[in-house]
C-alpha positions in Angstrom: 0.0 0.0 0.0 2.9 2.4 0.7 4.1 2.1 -2.9 0.7 3.0 -4.1 0.6 6.1 -2.0 4.0 7.2 -3.2 3.0 6.6 -6.8 -0.2 8.7 -6.5 1.5 11.6 -4.7 4.7 11.6 -6.8 3.9 10.2 -10.3 7.0 12.1 -11.6 9.2 9.4 -10.0 8.2 7.0 -12.8 10.5 9.1 -15.0 13.5 7.5 -13.2 12.5 4.0 -14.1 13.3 2.1 -17.3 11.2 -0.8 -18.6 13.0 -4.0 -17.4 10.5 -6.7 -18.3 9.9 -8.1 -21.8 6.1 -7.5 -21.5 6.6 -3.9 -20.5 5.1 -1.7 -17.7 1.5 -2.7 -18.3 2.0 -6.1 -16.7 4.0 -4.5 -13.8 1.3 -2.0 -13.0 -1.5 -4.5 -13.0 0.5 -6.8 -10.7 1.2 -3.9 -8.4 -2.5 -3.2 -8.2 -2.1 0.3 -9.7 -3.8 1.7 -12.8 -3.2 5.4 -13.4 -5.5 6.8 -16.1 -5.0 10.5 -17.0 -8.0 10.9 -19.3 -11.8 11.1 -18.9 -12.6 7.7 -20.3 -11.2 5.7 -17.4 -14.6 4.5 -16.3 -14.4 2.0 -19.2 -11.1 0.7 -17.8 -12.8 0.2 -14.4 -14.9 -2.6 -15.9 -12.1 -4.3 -17.9 -12.1 -8.1 -17.3 -8.4 -8.1 -16.3 -9.0 -5.6 -13.6 -12.3 -7.2 -12.5 -10.4 -10.5 -12.0 -7.2 -9.0 -10.6 -6.0 -10.9 -7.5 -4.4 -7.7 -6.3 -5.9 -4.3 -5.4 -6.5 -1.9 -8.3 -6.5 1.9 -8.0 -7.6 4.3 -10.8 -6.8 7.9 -10.3 -8.0 11.0 -12.1 -6.0 14.2 -11.4 -5.5 13.2 -7.7 -3.4 16.3 -7.1 -0.8 16.6 -4.3 -1.1 16.7 -0.5 -2.0 18.0 1.9 -5.6 16.6 1.5 -7.5 18.3 4.2 -11.0 17.1 3.2 -11.4 13.6 1.7 -14.9 12.3 0.9 -15.4 8.5 0.9 -18.9 7.3 0.0 -19.3 4.0 1.8 -21.3 0.8 1.5 -20.4 -2.7 2.5 -17.6 -4.9 1.2 -13.9 -4.8 0.6 -13.9 -2.0 -1.9 -15.3 0.4 0.7 -12.8 -0.8 3.3 -9.9 -0.3 0.8 -11.2 3.2 0.0 -11.3 4.1 3.7 -7.8 2.7 4.2 -6.3 4.6 1.3 -8.0 7.8 2.5 -6.4 7.5 5.9 -3.0 7.2 4.3 -3.5 10.3 2.1 -5.2 12.7 4.5 -3.2 15.4 6.3 -2.2 13.8 9.6 -2.6 17.0 11.6 -5.4 19.0 10.0 -7.2 16.7 7.5 -10.4 14.8 7.9 -11.8 11.8 6.0 -15.6 12.1 5.7 -17.2 8.7 5.4 -20.7 9.2 3.8 -23.4 6.5 3.7 -26.5 7.2 1.7 -29.4 4.8 2.1 -32.8 4.6 0.5 -35.7 5.9 2.7 -37.3 2.9 4.4 -34.2 0.8 4.2 -31.9 0.1 7.1 -28.8 2.3 7.4 -25.5 0.6 8.0 -23.5 1.3 11.1 -20.9 3.6 9.6 -19.2 4.3 12.9 -18.5 0.6 13.4 -17.2 0.2 9.9 -14.8 3.1 10.2 -13.6 2.0 13.6 -12.9 -1.5 12.4 -10.9 -0.3 9.4 -8.8 2.1 11.4 -8.2 -0.4 14.1 -7.0 -3.1 11.8 -5.0 -0.7 9.6 -3.4 1.2 12.5 -4.9 4.5 11.4 -6.0 7.3 13.7 -9.7 7.2 14.2 -9.8 10.9 15.1 -9.0 11.8 11.4 -12.4 10.3 10.4 -16.0 11.5 10.7 -19.1 9.7 9.5 -22.4 10.9 8.0 -25.5 8.8 7.3 -28.2 10.3 5.1 -31.5 8.9 3.7 -32.2 9.8 0.1 -33.8 8.2 -3.0 -31.1 10.0 -5.0 -27.7 8.9 -3.6 -25.8 10.2 -6.6 -27.1 13.7 -6.0 -26.2 13.6 -2.3 -22.7 12.4 -3.1 -22.1 15.0 -5.8 -23.3 17.8 -3.4 -21.0 16.6 -0.6 -18.1 16.2 -3.1 -18.2 19.9 -3.7 -16.7 20.4 -0.3 -13.9 17.9 -0.7 -10.3 18.1 -2.0 -10.4 14.5 -3.1 -13.1 11.8 -3.7 -12.2 8.2 -3.1 -14.9 5.6 -3.9 -15.1 1.8 -4.3 -15.3 0.6 -7.9 -18.8 -0.9 -7.3 -21.2 -0.2 -4.5 -23.6 -3.1 -4.0 -27.3 -2.7 -4.3 -28.5 0.6 -5.6 -25.3 1.4 -7.4 -25.7 -1.3 -10.0 -29.4 -0.6 -10.5 -28.9 2.9 -11.8 -29.2 2.7 -15.6 -27.2 -0.5 -15.4 -24.1 1.6 -14.9 -22.3 1.6 -11.6 -22.7 4.6 -9.3 -18.9 5.3 -9.2 -18.9 5.7 -13.0 -21.9 8.0 -12.9 -20.2 10.2 -10.3 -17.0 10.2 -12.3 -18.8 11.5 -15.3 -20.6 14.3 -13.5 -18.0 15.5 -11.0 -14.8 17.3 -11.9 -13.3 16.7 -8.5 -10.0 14.9 -8.2 -11.0 11.3 -7.8 -9.7 7.8 -7.0 -11.6 4.6 -7.7 -10.4 1.5 -5.9 -11.2 -2.2 -6.4 -10.1 -4.7 -3.8 -8.3 -7.8 -5.2 -10.2 -11.0 -5.0 -7.7 -12.4 -2.5 -7.9 -9.6 -0.1 -8.3 -10.7 3.5 -6.8 -7.8 5.3 -10.0 -6.4 6.8 
């Protein structure tokens, strides 16, 4: 995970490396669990079969910017993608003045998840400071609208590649992809590898 953070914060360091494998850097990056896409069409890459089946963690970044990140928004649901997003946010947030805002939006009438318990579990197992996190739970029939409004206050948006339930039911396109298309905020989409058992 440390290598991923360095790669995001200092992409210019790649200039010091020379390709040293016969199959080139593409294979190296997938094995590292990093995919850095610098153009608007990266949502197509998020559903690439290779990435979907990757045994390692995958990170797709759009103009992530440079630290300090004082306000990181992480829309949360259940599952390993959300946990990986919270973990990465804790590594990128300013350790003295920054805050990670974990936002859970649930449909009216449905049961809200225990966001505090999720965040506490991730920070405990990852060794991250719980005081750098805050949670918000909102009920809305339009989760995308709520997330986009909250993202306006953020320096960086980190979201799991697919949020179960309502995310996949919206126009048969995942909620993260919809948010990526409509928000111009710096954004990171993460997908946990199939073999992740860290959380």
